[in-house]
All heavy atoms as an XYZ file, in Angstrom:
819
protein
N    -193.409   -137.960     54.504
C    -193.786   -138.149     55.889
C    -195.013   -137.303     56.203
O    -195.090   -136.149     55.818
C    -192.619   -137.771     56.775
C    -192.821   -138.114     58.169
S    -191.174   -138.211     58.913
C    -191.581   -138.847     60.403
N    -195.902   -137.874     56.947
C    -197.159   -137.201     57.277
C    -196.930   -136.275     58.467
O    -196.436   -136.703     59.514
C    -198.200   -138.262     57.619
C    -199.587   -137.723     57.743
N    -199.962   -136.913     58.754
C    -200.686   -137.906     56.975
C    -201.239   -136.616     58.630
N    -201.694   -137.207     57.545
N    -197.316   -134.986     58.380
C    -197.123   -134.071     59.522
C    -198.059   -134.451     60.673
O    -199.187   -134.877     60.462
C    -197.455   -132.697     58.950
C    -198.295   -132.958     57.747
C    -197.913   -134.326     57.228
N    -197.550   -134.296     61.876
C    -198.357   -134.604     63.065
C    -199.362   -133.489     63.302
O    -199.020   -132.310     63.190
C    -197.467   -134.760     64.292
C    -196.482   -135.912     64.254
C    -195.583   -135.854     65.481
C    -197.224   -137.231     64.227
N    -200.573   -133.837     63.677
C    -201.559   -132.785     63.949
C    -201.197   -132.035     65.232
O    -200.506   -132.529     66.103
C    -202.876   -133.557     64.110
C    -202.496   -134.964     64.355
C    -201.127   -135.165     63.795
N    -201.691   -130.826     65.343
C    -201.423   -129.965     66.497
C    -201.892   -130.619     67.796
O    -201.248   -130.515     68.825
C    -202.097   -128.607     66.301
C    -201.916   -127.691     67.479
C    -200.699   -127.063     67.703
C    -202.933   -127.483     68.390
C    -200.513   -126.233     68.787
C    -202.749   -126.656     69.477
C    -201.537   -126.030     69.673
N    -202.990   -131.326     67.765
C    -203.548   -131.943     68.960
C    -202.629   -133.006     69.557
O    -202.693   -133.280     70.734
C    -204.910   -132.556     68.665
C    -205.965   -131.513     68.464
O    -205.771   -130.362     68.854
N    -207.062   -131.887     67.845
N    -201.787   -133.609     68.738
C    -200.872   -134.612     69.254
C    -199.924   -133.993     70.275
O    -199.660   -134.563     71.324
C    -200.070   -135.259     68.106
C    -199.061   -136.239     68.608
C    -199.450   -137.513     69.004
C    -197.728   -135.888     68.715
C    -198.525   -138.413     69.492
C    -196.800   -136.784     69.201
C    -197.188   -138.040     69.592
N    -199.394   -132.817     69.996
C    -198.476   -132.149     70.923
C    -199.183   -131.842     72.240
O    -198.639   -132.068     73.317
C    -197.923   -130.871     70.295
C    -196.983   -130.137     71.192
C    -195.694   -130.618     71.406
C    -197.372   -128.985     71.855
C    -194.819   -129.972     72.252
C    -196.503   -128.329     72.691
C    -195.234   -128.815     72.901
N    -200.406   -131.334     72.182
C    -201.166   -131.024     73.397
C    -201.444   -132.303     74.184
O    -201.307   -132.325     75.414
C    -202.473   -130.325     73.036
N    -201.799   -133.379     73.490
C    -202.042   -134.655     74.154
C    -200.769   -135.161     74.829
O    -200.788   -135.613     75.970
C    -202.556   -135.687     73.139
C    -202.684   -137.052     73.697
C    -203.747   -137.380     74.540
C    -201.749   -138.032     73.413
C    -203.867   -138.649     75.087
C    -201.867   -139.306     73.940
C    -202.919   -139.611     74.775
N    -199.638   -135.054     74.127
C    -198.354   -135.501     74.673
C    -197.997   -134.710     75.932
O    -197.589   -135.267     76.946
C    -197.256   -135.364     73.613
C    -195.903   -135.745     74.101
C    -195.564   -137.078     74.280
C    -194.970   -134.772     74.404
C    -194.317   -137.436     74.756
C    -193.722   -135.122     74.872
C    -193.387   -136.449     75.057
N    -198.140   -133.397     75.913
C    -197.812   -132.555     77.067
C    -198.754   -132.847     78.242
O    -198.334   -132.860     79.389
C    -197.861   -131.075     76.693
C    -196.743   -130.657     75.753
S    -195.098   -131.094     76.368
C    -194.982   -130.056     77.801
N    -200.017   -133.094     77.937
C    -200.967   -133.411     78.995
C    -200.593   -134.743     79.646
O    -200.637   -134.888     80.862
C    -202.385   -133.475     78.409
C    -203.478   -133.484     79.440
S    -205.114   -133.231     78.745
C    -205.275   -134.613     77.659
N    -200.167   -135.696     78.858
C    -199.777   -137.010     79.381
C    -198.511   -136.902     80.232
O    -198.423   -137.509     81.302
C    -199.573   -137.973     78.226
C    -199.397   -139.382     78.664
C    -199.818   -140.288     77.528
N    -199.567   -141.658     77.838
C    -200.505   -142.515     78.205
N    -201.739   -142.125     78.307
N    -200.204   -143.762     78.461
N    -197.542   -136.114     79.789
C    -196.318   -135.901     80.559
C    -196.650   -135.217     81.880
O    -196.127   -135.581     82.933
C    -195.291   -135.082     79.738
C    -194.146   -134.599     80.609
C    -194.771   -135.905     78.574
N    -197.538   -134.241     81.860
C    -197.946   -133.546     83.090
C    -198.625   -134.509     84.063
O    -198.399   -134.450     85.266
C    -198.897   -132.398     82.767
O    -198.247   -131.438     81.976
N    -199.453   -135.400     83.547
C    -200.131   -136.370     84.392
C    -199.120   -137.305     85.052
O    -199.214   -137.590     86.247
C    -201.145   -137.175     83.570
C    -201.830   -138.237     84.352
C    -202.820   -137.919     85.268
C    -201.491   -139.573     84.201
C    -203.452   -138.904     86.010
C    -202.110   -140.563     84.938
C    -203.092   -140.225     85.846
N    -198.146   -137.778     84.296
C    -197.116   -138.666     84.851
C    -196.314   -137.928     85.918
O    -196.036   -138.463     86.995
C    -196.200   -139.211     83.726
C    -194.993   -139.917     84.299
C    -196.986   -140.138     82.811
N    -195.949   -136.675     85.652
C    -195.202   -135.888     86.639
C    -196.028   -135.704     87.907
O    -195.505   -135.816     89.027
C    -194.815   -134.539     86.051
N    -197.320   -135.433     87.766
C    -198.198   -135.276     88.921
C    -198.262   -136.573     89.731
O    -198.213   -136.546     90.961
C    -199.597   -134.858     88.474
C    -200.634   -134.675     89.569
C    -200.234   -133.518     90.473
C    -201.997   -134.423     88.972
N    -198.327   -137.711     89.061
C    -198.358   -139.005     89.758
C    -197.066   -139.250     90.523
O    -197.086   -139.746     91.650
C    -198.606   -140.138     88.768
S    -200.291   -140.188     88.136
N    -195.938   -138.896     89.918
C    -194.647   -139.077     90.587
C    -194.585   -138.205     91.841
O    -194.161   -138.659     92.908
C    -193.481   -138.763     89.618
C    -192.160   -138.664     90.351
C    -193.412   -139.824     88.537
N    -195.018   -136.955     91.749
C    -195.012   -136.059     92.910
C    -195.949   -136.586     93.995
O    -195.598   -136.608     95.173
C    -195.399   -134.620     92.489
C    -195.653   -133.747     93.699
C    -194.311   -134.022     91.613
N    -197.132   -137.038     93.620
C    -198.079   -137.566     94.602
C    -197.509   -138.799     95.304
O    -197.633   -138.942     96.526
C    -199.411   -137.913     93.926
N    -196.858   -139.666     94.561
C    -196.248   -140.847     95.154
C    -195.141   -140.465     96.130
O    -195.041   -141.019     97.224
C    -195.701   -141.765     94.061
C    -195.042   -143.059     94.518
C    -196.053   -143.931     95.256
C    -194.468   -143.805     93.333
N    -194.341   -139.481     95.764
C    -193.267   -139.020     96.653
C    -193.851   -138.459     97.947
O    -193.335   -138.724     99.043
C    -192.411   -137.974     95.958
N    -194.926   -137.702     97.856
C    -195.564   -137.140     99.057
C    -196.065   -138.255     99.964
O    -195.861   -138.224    101.183
C    -196.707   -136.185     98.663
C    -197.569   -135.830     99.862
C    -196.151   -134.923     98.015
N    -196.698   -139.258     99.393
C    -197.213   -140.382    100.195
C    -196.066   -141.120    100.876
O    -196.124   -141.432    102.068
C    -198.046   -141.344     99.316
C    -198.339   -142.640    100.039
C    -199.332   -140.675     98.877
N    -195.005   -141.381    100.148
C    -193.872   -142.119    100.718
C    -193.234   -141.332    101.854
O    -193.000   -141.856    102.936
C    -192.831   -142.449     99.625
C    -193.384   -143.529     98.701
C    -191.508   -142.890    100.238
C    -192.546   -143.771     97.459
N    -192.958   -140.043    101.630
C    -192.285   -139.261    102.659
C    -193.176   -138.998    103.864
O    -192.711   -138.969    104.987
C    -191.752   -137.948    102.088
C    -190.562   -138.148    101.195
C    -190.612   -137.777     99.867
C    -189.406   -138.734    101.669
C    -189.529   -137.970     99.041
C    -188.321   -138.938    100.855
C    -188.373   -138.552     99.528
N    -194.483   -138.833    103.657
C    -195.353   -138.603    104.808
C    -195.481   -139.863    105.650
O    -195.565   -139.788    106.869
C    -196.730   -138.105    104.366
O    -197.427   -139.108    103.677
N    -195.478   -141.039    105.049
C    -195.565   -142.260    105.843
C    -194.271   -142.499    106.604
O    -194.285   -142.994    107.714
C    -195.906   -143.465    104.966
O    -194.850   -143.747    104.074
N    -193.130   -142.132    106.024
C    -191.863   -142.254    106.747
C    -191.838   -141.309    107.935
O    -191.347   -141.659    109.001
C    -190.687   -141.952    105.817
C    -190.380   -143.044    104.853
C    -189.203   -142.710    103.951
O    -188.573   -141.670    104.142
O    -188.940   -143.520    103.061
N    -192.398   -140.113    107.775
C    -192.443   -139.159    108.875
C    -193.297   -139.702    110.007
O    -192.910   -139.643    111.168
C    -193.017   -137.808    108.393
O    -192.189   -137.332    107.328
C    -193.044   -136.789    109.503
N    -194.457   -140.261    109.686
C    -195.305   -140.814    110.736
C    -194.623   -141.975    111.434
O    -194.714   -142.111    112.637
C    -196.648   -141.272    110.149
C    -197.633   -140.158    110.060
C    -198.980   -140.671    109.653
N    -199.292   -140.054    108.381
C    -199.559   -140.690    107.267
N    -199.631   -141.992    107.230
N    -199.808   -140.054    106.155
N    -193.925   -142.797    110.695
C    -193.219   -143.917    111.296
C    -192.126   -143.415    112.227
O    -191.962   -143.911    113.330
C    -192.604   -144.819    110.203
O    -193.647   -145.258    109.348
C    -191.901   -145.999    110.803
N    -191.397   -142.389    111.804
C    -190.327   -141.837    112.639
C    -190.915   -141.241    113.912
O    -190.364   -141.406    115.000
C    -189.541   -140.798    111.868
N    -192.062   -140.539    113.776
C    -192.681   -139.954    114.961
C    -193.162   -141.044    115.920
O    -193.008   -140.932    117.120
C    -193.857   -139.067    114.555
C    -193.447   -137.788    113.886
C    -194.635   -137.030    113.338
O    -195.775   -137.482    113.474
O    -194.400   -135.981    112.754
N    -193.743   -142.093    115.373
C    -194.247   -143.167    116.222
C    -193.113   -143.837    116.985
O    -193.290   -144.244    118.118
C    -194.995   -144.189    115.371
N    -191.945   -143.957    116.389
C    -190.826   -144.599    117.058
C    -190.308   -143.756    118.217
O    -189.736   -144.288    119.145
C    -189.693   -144.854    116.065
C    -189.986   -145.948    115.082
C    -188.822   -146.147    114.142
C    -189.142   -147.196    113.110
N    -188.046   -147.345    112.140
N    -190.485   -142.443    118.181
C    -189.958   -141.597    119.244
C    -190.877   -141.554    120.455
O    -190.437   -141.162    121.518
C    -189.705   -140.162    118.747
O    -190.930   -139.590    118.317
C    -188.697   -140.137    117.629
N    -192.140   -141.909    120.299
C    -193.064   -141.880    121.426
C    -192.835   -143.109    122.303
O    -193.139   -144.226    121.917
C    -194.511   -141.838    120.940
S    -194.984   -140.271    120.208
N    -192.289   -142.848    123.473
C    -191.996   -143.930    124.411
C    -192.151   -143.379    125.821
O    -191.281   -142.654    126.306
C    -190.572   -144.442    124.173
C    -190.202   -145.575    125.100
O    -190.950   -145.943    125.999
N    -189.030   -146.122    124.893
N    -193.248   -143.709    126.496
C    -193.470   -143.154    127.826
C    -192.382   -143.536    128.834
O    -192.178   -142.839    129.824
C    -194.836   -143.706    128.237
C    -195.064   -144.879    127.360
C    -194.312   -144.625    126.095
N    -191.642   -144.607    128.571
C    -190.564   -145.005    129.481
C    -189.445   -143.958    129.510
O    -188.689   -143.891    130.477
C    -190.000   -146.371    129.074
C    -191.026   -147.492    129.172
S    -191.764   -147.660    130.809
C    -190.370   -148.285    131.707
N    -189.367   -143.146    128.459
C    -188.351   -142.089    128.438
C    -188.639   -141.006    129.473
O    -187.777   -140.198    129.774
C    -188.249   -141.482    127.045
C    -187.629   -142.421    126.043
C    -187.409   -141.746    124.722
C    -186.686   -142.688    123.776
N    -186.347   -142.032    122.511
N    -189.846   -140.997    130.013
C    -190.211   -140.006    131.029
C    -189.946   -140.497    132.448
O    -190.316   -139.827    133.410
C    -191.682   -139.609    130.870
C    -192.019   -138.855    129.587
C    -193.507   -138.592    129.503
C    -191.240   -137.550    129.516
N    -189.302   -141.628    132.610
C    -188.998   -142.134    133.958
C    -188.209   -141.139    134.813
O    -188.453   -141.065    136.019
C    -188.276   -143.475    133.880
C    -189.176   -144.675    133.597
C    -188.347   -145.949    133.478
C    -190.225   -144.835    134.682
N    -187.294   -140.346    134.257
C    -186.617   -139.355    135.095
C    -187.574   -138.326    135.711
O    -187.221   -137.633    136.662
C    -185.634   -138.675    134.141
C    -185.409   -139.646    133.049
C    -186.705   -140.397    132.919
N    -188.776   -138.244    135.197
C    -189.770   -137.293    135.713
C    -190.673   -137.895    136.780
O    -191.491   -137.182    137.372
C    -190.640   -136.784    134.561
S    -189.764   -135.884    133.292
N    -190.565   -139.179    137.037
C    -191.517   -139.855    137.911
C    -191.610   -139.213    139.293
O    -192.706   -138.981    139.796
C    -191.177   -141.340    138.032
C    -192.266   -142.147    138.712
S    -193.887   -141.976    137.949
C    -193.697   -143.020    136.546
N    -190.478   -138.904    139.916
C    -190.552   -138.324    141.265
C    -191.199   -136.941    141.222
O    -191.973   -136.586    142.116
C    -189.169   -138.263    141.909
O    -188.330   -137.382    141.197
N    -190.930   -136.162    140.187
C    -191.546   -134.834    140.080
C    -193.037   -134.940    139.771
O    -193.828   -134.096    140.203
C    -190.831   -134.016    139.012
N    -193.421   -135.969    139.031
C    -194.827   -136.139    138.690
C    -195.659   -136.674    139.849
O    -196.860   -136.439    139.918
C    -194.972   -137.084    137.484
C    -194.470   -136.552    136.152
C    -194.499   -137.663    135.104
C    -195.284   -135.363    135.691
N    -195.031   -137.402    140.759
C    -195.779   -138.019    141.851
C    -195.582   -137.319    143.186
O    -196.147   -137.749    144.194
C    -195.383   -139.495    141.997
O    -193.976   -139.580    142.216
C    -195.771   -140.289    140.759
N    -194.776   -136.254    143.216
C    -194.564   -135.514    144.463
C    -194.375   -134.034    144.117
O    -194.568   -133.627    142.979
C    -193.325   -136.042    145.193
O    -192.152   -135.702    144.476
N    -193.966   -133.268    145.091
C    -193.750   -131.843    144.845
C    -192.282   -131.522    144.545
O    -191.906   -130.364    144.501
C    -194.236   -131.024    146.051
O    -193.504   -131.406    147.207
N    -191.464   -132.552    144.325
C    -190.051   -132.293    144.042
C    -189.901   -131.660    142.650
O    -190.692   -131.935    141.751
C    -189.237   -133.589    144.131
O    -189.648   -134.496    143.149
N    -188.901   -130.809    142.490
C    -188.711   -130.149    141.191
C    -188.182   -131.142    140.146
O    -187.499   -132.103    140.495
C    -187.674   -129.065    141.488
C    -186.950   -129.540    142.693
C    -187.931   -130.365    143.486
N    -188.477   -130.891    138.893
C    -187.992   -131.796    137.848
C    -186.490   -131.628    137.632
O    -185.958   -130.533    137.755
C    -188.775   -131.360    136.611
C    -189.147   -129.948    136.866
C    -189.327   -129.831    138.350
N    -185.825   -132.713    137.325
C    -184.393   -132.670    137.047
C    -184.155   -132.155    135.623
O    -185.081   -132.069    134.812
C    -183.789   -134.067    137.187
O    -184.335   -134.917    136.191
N    -182.914   -131.843    135.326
C    -182.541   -131.423    133.982
C    -182.836   -132.540    132.985
O    -183.327   -132.290    131.882
C    -181.039   -131.063    133.933
O    -180.780   -130.087    134.934
C    -180.631   -130.530    132.591
N    -182.566   -133.770    133.390
C    -182.846   -134.927    132.540
C    -184.349   -135.046    132.268
O    -184.759   -135.329    131.142
C    -182.325   -136.192    133.208
O    -182.671   -137.321    132.464
N    -185.130   -134.822    133.300
C    -186.587   -134.861    133.150
C    -187.040   -133.833    132.116
O    -187.805   -134.146    131.208
C    -187.268   -134.605    134.492
S    -189.050   -134.310    134.373
N    -186.553   -132.612    132.239
C    -186.967   -131.548    131.323
C    -186.573   -131.850    129.884
O    -187.364   -131.635    128.963
C    -186.397   -130.208    131.767
S    -187.170   -129.573    133.278
N    -185.366   -132.376    129.685
C    -184.953   -132.668    128.310
C    -185.793   -133.801    127.724
O    -186.186   -133.756    126.557
C    -183.464   -132.993    128.238
O    -183.166   -134.178    128.905
N    -186.101   -134.797    128.521
C    -186.942   -135.901    128.044
C    -188.373   -135.431    127.779
O    -189.001   -135.853    126.815
C    -186.964   -137.048    129.047
C    -185.640   -137.699    129.299
C    -185.217   -138.579    128.122
N    -183.954   -139.222    128.327
C    -183.803   -140.440    128.847
N    -184.842   -141.133    129.219
N    -182.597   -140.948    129.000
N    -188.866   -134.546    128.637
C    -190.218   -134.021    128.460
C    -190.315   -133.236    127.156
O    -191.299   -133.349    126.424
C    -190.611   -133.148    129.645
C    -192.060   -132.686    129.722
C    -193.005   -133.877    129.799
C    -192.254   -131.792    130.934
N    -189.280   -132.474    126.846
C    -189.264   -131.719    125.589
C    -189.237   -132.670    124.391
O    -189.898   -132.425    123.387
C    -188.071   -130.772    125.549
C    -188.239   -129.604    126.497
C    -187.008   -128.737    126.571
C    -187.229   -127.658    127.624
N    -186.028   -126.860    127.871
N    -188.487   -133.759    124.497
C    -188.442   -134.753    123.423
C    -189.804   -135.408    123.214
O    -190.198   -135.688    122.083
C    -187.446   -135.865    123.758
C    -186.003   -135.485    123.697
C    -185.100   -136.608    124.210
O    -185.596   -137.741    124.461
O    -183.903   -136.352    124.364
N    -190.491   -135.672    124.304
C    -191.760   -136.398    124.257
C    -192.980   -135.487    124.100
O    -194.103   -135.976    124.058
C    -191.915   -137.250    125.522
C    -190.896   -138.363    125.648
C    -191.096   -139.431    124.596
O    -192.161   -140.023    124.508
N    -190.076   -139.671    123.798
N    -192.772   -134.199    124.004
C    -193.886   -133.252    123.925
C    -194.904   -133.606    122.842
O    -196.107   -133.564    123.105
C    -193.368   -131.831    123.716
C    -194.464   -130.796    123.668
C    -193.928   -129.397    123.444
O    -192.720   -129.182    123.411
N    -194.813   -128.450    123.281
N    -194.500   -133.998    121.616
C    -195.504   -134.350    120.607
C    -196.352   -135.566    120.989
O    -197.406   -135.793    120.408
C    -194.678   -134.662    119.351
C    -193.339   -134.073    119.586
C    -193.137   -134.044    121.068
N    -195.906   -136.333    121.957
C    -196.594   -137.571    122.331
C    -197.551   -137.395    123.510
O    -198.299   -138.316    123.830
C    -195.551   -138.625    122.712
S    -194.292   -138.890    121.456
N    -197.512   -136.252    124.158
C    -198.246   -136.085    125.417
C    -199.751   -136.292    125.266
O    -200.375   -136.889    126.147
C    -197.932   -134.730    126.042
C    -196.484   -134.551    126.494
C    -196.272   -133.148    127.071
C    -196.081   -135.609    127.498
N    -200.337   -135.813    124.181
C    -201.782   -136.026    123.992
C    -202.114   -137.511    123.900
O    -203.123   -137.955    124.435
C    -202.275   -135.292    122.750
S    -202.529   -133.531    123.032
N    -201.264   -138.261    123.235
C    -201.472   -139.712    123.164
C    -201.375   -140.359    124.530
O    -202.124   -141.278    124.854
N    -200.456   -139.857    125.354
C    -200.311   -140.406    126.708
C    -201.536   -140.074    127.561
O    -201.973   -140.897    128.356
C    -199.060   -139.857    127.385
C    -197.757   -140.222    126.707
C    -196.609   -139.498    126.956
C    -197.655   -141.289    125.823
C    -195.400   -139.822    126.356
C    -196.458   -141.619    125.217
C    -195.335   -140.888    125.484
O    -194.148   -141.207    124.884
N    -202.078   -138.880    127.383
C    -203.269   -138.486    128.147
C    -204.455   -139.377    127.776
O    -205.281   -139.721    128.627
C    -203.601   -136.997    127.923
C    -202.569   -136.129    128.654
C    -205.005   -136.649    128.383
C    -202.693   -134.646    128.389
N    -204.534   -139.778    126.522
C    -205.648   -140.620    126.066
C    -205.483   -142.076    126.488
O    -206.431   -142.851    126.408
C    -205.781   -140.517    124.551
C    -206.212   -139.132    124.104
C    -206.211   -139.008    122.604
C    -206.547   -137.572    122.204
N    -206.438   -137.367    120.763
N    -204.310   -142.443    126.954
C    -204.049   -143.810    127.395
C    -204.448   -143.936    128.873
O    -203.861   -143.293    129.736
C    -202.564   -144.138    127.225
C    -202.220   -145.546    127.610
O    -202.844   -146.152    128.470
N    -201.187   -146.069    126.976
N    -205.450   -144.772    129.202
C    -205.912   -144.877    130.592
C    -204.808   -145.256    131.585
O    -204.846   -144.830    132.740
C    -206.986   -145.972    130.540
C    -207.407   -146.046    129.116
C    -206.215   -145.623    128.303
N    -203.835   -146.021    131.157
C    -202.750   -146.432    132.064
C    -201.790   -145.283    132.370
O    -201.127   -145.295    133.407
C    -201.977   -147.598    131.455
N    -201.711   -144.288    131.495
C    -200.757   -143.182    131.671
C    -201.411   -141.876    132.084
O    -200.730   -140.966    132.558
C    -199.984   -142.963    130.362
C    -199.197   -144.147    129.843
C    -198.614   -143.838    128.469
C    -198.096   -144.518    130.824
N    -202.717   -141.779    131.890
C    -203.424   -140.518    132.124
C    -203.181   -139.958    133.526
O    -202.984   -138.759    133.694
C    -204.920   -140.694    131.870
C    -205.676   -139.400    132.005
C    -207.126   -139.554    131.657
C    -207.779   -138.206    131.853
N    -209.054   -138.094    131.230
N    -203.180   -140.803    134.535
C    -203.016   -140.324    135.913
C    -201.685   -139.612    136.125
O    -201.565   -138.749    136.982
C    -203.158   -141.480    136.890
C    -202.078   -142.536    136.736
C    -202.257   -143.682    137.698
O    -202.901   -143.541    138.721
N    -201.694   -144.833    137.353
N    -200.672   -139.967    135.338
C    -199.360   -139.348    135.491
C    -199.211   -138.080    134.659
O    -198.472   -137.167    135.030
C    -198.253   -140.333    135.089
C    -198.267   -141.579    135.916
C    -198.710   -142.777    135.392
C    -197.856   -141.550    137.242
C    -198.728   -143.935    136.156
C    -197.878   -142.700    138.023
C    -198.314   -143.887    137.475
O    -198.347   -145.021    138.237
N    -199.909   -138.029    133.537
C    -199.718   -136.931    132.588
C    -200.788   -135.851    132.724
O    -200.546   -134.702    132.373
C    -199.701   -137.487    131.144
C    -199.386   -136.405    130.147
C    -198.679   -138.610    131.023
N    -201.939   -136.194    133.249
C    -203.040   -135.233    133.351
C    -203.361   -134.975    134.816
O    -204.395   -135.395    135.329
C    -204.265   -135.781    132.607
C    -205.354   -134.736    132.458
O    -205.055   -133.534    132.538
O    -206.522   -135.134    132.266
N    -202.458   -134.290    135.504
C    -202.676   -133.935    136.905
C    -201.950   -132.622    137.206
O    -201.145   -132.160    136.403
C    -202.235   -135.072    137.840
C    -200.735   -135.301    137.820
O    -199.944   -134.367    137.943
N    -200.321   -136.547    137.673
N    -202.231   -131.994    138.339
C    -201.591   -130.708    138.656
C    -200.055   -130.783    138.681
O    -199.383   -129.841    138.259
C    -202.148   -130.344    140.032
C    -203.447   -131.080    140.117
C    -203.245   -132.348    139.342
N    -199.490   -131.894    139.180
C    -198.030   -132.015    139.189
C    -197.460   -132.029    137.774
O    -196.402   -131.444    137.522
C    -197.585   -133.273    139.940
C    -197.603   -133.090    141.433
O    -197.637   -131.973    141.941
N    -197.588   -134.190    142.158
N    -198.137   -132.691    136.857
C    -197.666   -132.731    135.469
C    -197.677   -131.329    134.863
O    -196.743   -130.950    134.151
C    -198.525   -133.672    134.649
N    -198.704   -130.566    135.168
C    -198.767   -129.188    134.671
C    -197.651   -128.347    135.280
O    -197.032   -127.530    134.601
C    -200.143   -128.593    134.959
C    -201.233   -129.281    134.171
C    -202.607   -128.791    134.552
C    -203.654   -129.607    133.799
N    -204.997   -129.271    134.159
N    -197.353   -128.554    136.546
C    -196.266   -127.831    137.217
C    -194.917   -128.198    136.616
O    -194.088   -127.329    136.327
C    -196.278   -128.146    138.715
C    -195.116   -127.537    139.500
C    -195.085   -128.029    140.945
N    -195.076   -129.481    141.095
C    -193.984   -130.246    140.970
N    -192.825   -129.714    140.677
N    -194.067   -131.552    141.128
N    -194.706   -129.489    136.380
C    -193.444   -129.959    135.797
C    -193.283   -129.379    134.393
O    -192.211   -128.880    134.035
C    -193.379   -131.502    135.781
C    -192.217   -131.993    134.948
C    -193.288   -132.040    137.202
N    -194.325   -129.436    133.602
C    -194.261   -128.894    132.241
C    -193.934   -127.401    132.276
O    -193.078   -126.924    131.525
C    -195.575   -129.140    131.512
N    -194.588   -126.682    133.159
C    -194.338   -125.247    133.277
C    -192.904   -124.964    133.700
O    -192.228   -124.096    133.138
C    -195.327   -124.639    134.272
O    -195.038   -123.281    134.486
N    -192.411   -125.699    134.694
C    -191.041   -125.518    135.169
C    -190.034   -125.816    134.062
O    -189.005   -125.140    133.948
C    -190.768   -126.443    136.380
O    -191.715   -126.144    137.406
C    -189.369   -126.245    136.927
N    -190.323   -126.795    133.243
C    -189.418   -127.183    132.157
C    -189.572   -126.310    130.909
O    -188.812   -126.464    129.952
C    -189.654   -128.641    131.778
S    -189.174   -129.821    133.053
N    -190.559   -125.433    130.916
C    -190.777   -124.580    129.745
C    -191.443   -125.301    128.585
O    -191.297   -124.914    127.439
N    -192.191   -126.345    128.915
C    -192.914   -127.102    127.895
C    -194.380   -126.730    127.991
O    -194.977   -126.889    129.065
C    -192.733   -128.629    128.122
C    -193.582   -129.425    127.151
C    -191.276   -129.016    128.022
N    -194.968   -126.220    126.921
C    -196.394   -125.886    126.990
C    -197.223   -127.142    127.241
O    -196.993   -128.173    126.617
C    -196.728   -125.297    125.614
C    -195.466   -125.306    124.829
C    -194.392   -125.948    125.629
N    -198.138   -127.043    128.188
C    -198.992   -128.187    128.496
C    -199.973   -128.378    127.339
O    -200.593   -127.427    126.884
C    -199.735   -127.975    129.812
C    -200.416   -129.224    130.301
C    -199.698   -130.228    130.907
C    -201.782   -129.399    130.115
C    -200.314   -131.399    131.341
C    -202.411   -130.558    130.546
C    -201.668   -131.550    131.153
O    -202.282   -132.711    131.571
N    -200.106   -129.596    126.882
C    -200.922   -129.862    125.702
C    -202.404   -129.675    126.004
O    -202.871   -129.946    127.102
C    -200.661   -131.262    125.176
S    -200.986   -132.561    126.370
N    -203.103   -129.208    124.984
C    -204.558   -129.082    125.046
C    -205.114   -129.999    123.972
O    -205.179   -129.653    122.808
C    -204.978   -127.646    124.813
C    -204.479   -126.723    125.897
C    -204.829   -125.287    125.638
C    -204.232   -124.443    126.751
N    -204.348   -123.042    126.526
N    -205.484   -131.189    124.393
C    -205.902   -132.212    123.432
C    -207.389   -132.122    123.140
O    -208.182   -131.903    123.977
C    -205.574   -133.596    123.971
S    -203.867   -133.757    124.463
């Protein structure tokens, strides 16, 4: 039997490392796209309806409003960029409601 040259082992290990790197990269892509999909599904401005009276008047936010606002916090910048929602999310009442609920007002 002919002995294998030393370079064959190095080539084999390099190939195994490349395959492992590809598997890890694929896993990262798959999991990051699932995360973005999950985040996109949670953004729903209709969930902020309990805050409507506090956002449009000087009434204090309800407990339901505060919990929904905390849930929707990652989405607030997107709502500010939406012309149909900006008037509700980017005004002094919205800042007051966020402050009362303990939600940091987003700086987009």
